[in-house]
N, C-alpha and C positions, 0 to 999 in steps of 0.2 A: 489552552495548549495541552496536547496529549502527553502522557508520561513518556511515551517513546520519543516524542519530539524534544522534550526537555533533556532526556539522556543524550540524544543526538547533538543538541546544541552544545552541551558540555564536552562531548567528545570532539567536536569540530574545533572548539576553542583550544583544547589541549593539543590537537594536532598542529594548529596554526603556530602555537608557541614553540612546539618541538621543531617544526620546519624552520622557523625564524632563527632559533638558537643554532641549528645545524648549519644554516647558511652563513651565519656570522663566524662560526668557529672553523669552517673549512675554507681554505684558500685554494685556488686553482693554479698550480705551478706548471701545468702543461705536460706532465709526464707521469708514468706509472711508478708507484712506490710499493715496496714490499710491506705486507701487513704483519710481518714478524712470524715467530713460531706459532703453529696451531696449538691452541690450548687443549689440554686433556679433557675429554668429555666427563661431566659431572652429573650425577643423577639429581633430579629435582629435590629440593629441601622443603619439607613441610613446615610452614611457619605457624607459630602460635597454636600448637596442638591442643592446648587447654582452653582455647577461646570458645565461649558459649555460642552455639549456632543460632542464627537469626530465626525467629519464629514466624516471621511474615515477610513477604517480598518487599523490596525497596520501592518498586513501582508497580501499580496495578495495571497490568496489560490487558485486562478485560478479555481473557481468553475464553473461548467457548460460548460466546453470545449468539443466540438464535432468536428469530422473531417470525411469528406466523403472519403471513401477508393476508389481510382481510379484503374481501370484495373482489378478488380476482379468480375467475373460473379457469379450470384446466380441462379442456375438452379431451376426453378419453385418457386422462392422466398423462397426456403428451405435452411436456414442457415446451416443445417447439411450437405448439399452437397457442401459447400464451403471448399476448401482445406486450412487448417491453414497455410501451408507453403507459399502459394500464398499471404496470408494476411500479414504475417511478411515481405516478400520480397517487398510488396507494401509499407509498412511503411519505410523500408530501402531506397527505391527509392525516397520517398517523403521527407526524412529528411537527406540530404547529410551532413549537419553540425554536426549531431550526429553520423552518421555511415560512413562518409568518412574517408580517410586515417589519418586525423588529429582529427577526432571526438572522443568523450569520449568512444564510443562503437564500435570502428572500427573493433575489432577482431570478433564481432558477424557476420559480413558479410562473412568471410572465413568459420566460423563454420556452417553457414546456407547451405553451399554447401554439407554438410554431411547429410542433411535432405532429399535429393532426392533419386531416385532409385540407388542402388549400393553404397550408402554412408555409413559411419560408424555411426550408430544410437547412439552409446554411446557418440559421440562428437557433435551430433545435439543439439543446445541450446533450441529447441522448446519443451515445456512440453505438457502434456496431455490436450486436449480441453474438456471443460465441457459445458453442455447445460441445460439451465433453463430459464424460463420466469422471467426476472428481471425488465421489464418495465411495467408489468401489462396489456399488450394488448392481452394476451392469446396466443401469439406466442413465440416460443423458441428463446432465445438469446444465444450468444456464449461468454464464458470466456476463454481467452488465457493467457498463461504465457510463457516467454522465457528469458533465461539468457542473461545479457548484459556484454559481455566480452570486455576488460579484467578486469572489475570491479567485485565486489561481489554482484552487484545489480541484481534484477529480474524485468522484465517488467510485469505488470498486465494490461490486456486490456479486455474491454467488447464491443461487437459489436451487433447491432440490424439491422433489415431490415426496411427501410423507402422508400416507393415509388420505389420499385425494386432496391434500392441502399443499399450497405453495409455502415453503419455509425458507427464510433467508438464513444462510449458514455462514456468511462472511460479510462484514461491513467495514470498509476501511476508507478513510478520507485522507488524502495527502496531495502535495504538489508532486506531479508525476512526470517522469521522463518516458517511461514505458512500462508495459505489463506483459508478462510471459506466463504461459501455461507449460509446465514441465512435468510430465507424468500426471500425478494427481495433486500437484502443488501449484499455487499461484505465487508468482514472484513479482513484487512491485518495486520498480526502480525510481528513486527520487533524487533530486539534486542536493548536493552537499554545499556547505558554505565555503568550500575550497575548490577552485577550478581544477579540473582534472581528477576529481573524486566523485563518487556517488554512493548512496545508500541502496542496499538491496534487502528487502524484507520478504521472507518466505512464509507463506501460510499453507498448512497441510491439514488434511482431514484426520480428525481424531474420532474413532468409532465409539469411544466411551462417552465423550461429551456431545457426540452427534453434531459436530461443528468443525469449520476450518479454524485451526488455532495457530497463533503466532509461534513459529518454530525457530526462526533465525533472523538476525539483523546484522548485516555486514557493511563495513565501511571500506570500499574498494577503490583502488587507483585505476583510472580508465585512460589516462594519457597525460601529457604535459600541459601545464597551464599556470597562470599566475593566481595568487591568492585573491579571493573575492568573498566579500561578506554578504552579497546579495544573491539569493537563490535564483536559479534559472527559471524562466516562465514555463508553464505547462504547455504542451502542444496545442495547436488550435483545434477547434471543434470540427468533427467530420459528421456528415449526415448519418442518421440512424438507418439501420438495415437489419434484416433478420437472416443473417448469413449462417452458413453451416460451419 
């Protein structure tokens, strides 16, 4: 379990407890009630000014990870001409611990066989590729997604071209509701343990680390719903395509 997911689990448990306490303490008497006099605004009070600052982060978020993709050619340094199927297969070959027979995502390997000519596209785990400049260098980058079987997780990857080489600058695995590109940021929406809420994680390009780094993790209300301890399933697989 990733550090971010551990933190999310703790946050969800705290919110469940808070909502339960609020529901028990508040009765519905069917009418509006005055909240009383508005309190005078008070500036923030700094607590424990002599506390020794922490020297290391509480959770290792693994920001700034990059990986060179081996064995994938880039005709004319044009990332649009790279075959997404080759890119995913290169990742599988580079990470046998994840995709081997005992790996967490071992079933992805068999499903990738359906992505080639004559395969069953409905079973192919590779999703549509999207192209946008996320690094700010004026050149197009590629965002890929593929299902990680047998889990309900989806892999989100971003690739750029550096010195005629394909480089992975973002790798995130999570149960996903949706993914959005906003400017030069990637926003991953994931189900929370409470119905009516979701997590939104934002990854943004860092020119110093030359990678998409974790920049924000939000816990947001999306609508009304009952408490649920089971996460919502990820969306079903769609056929692969090289869309613009």
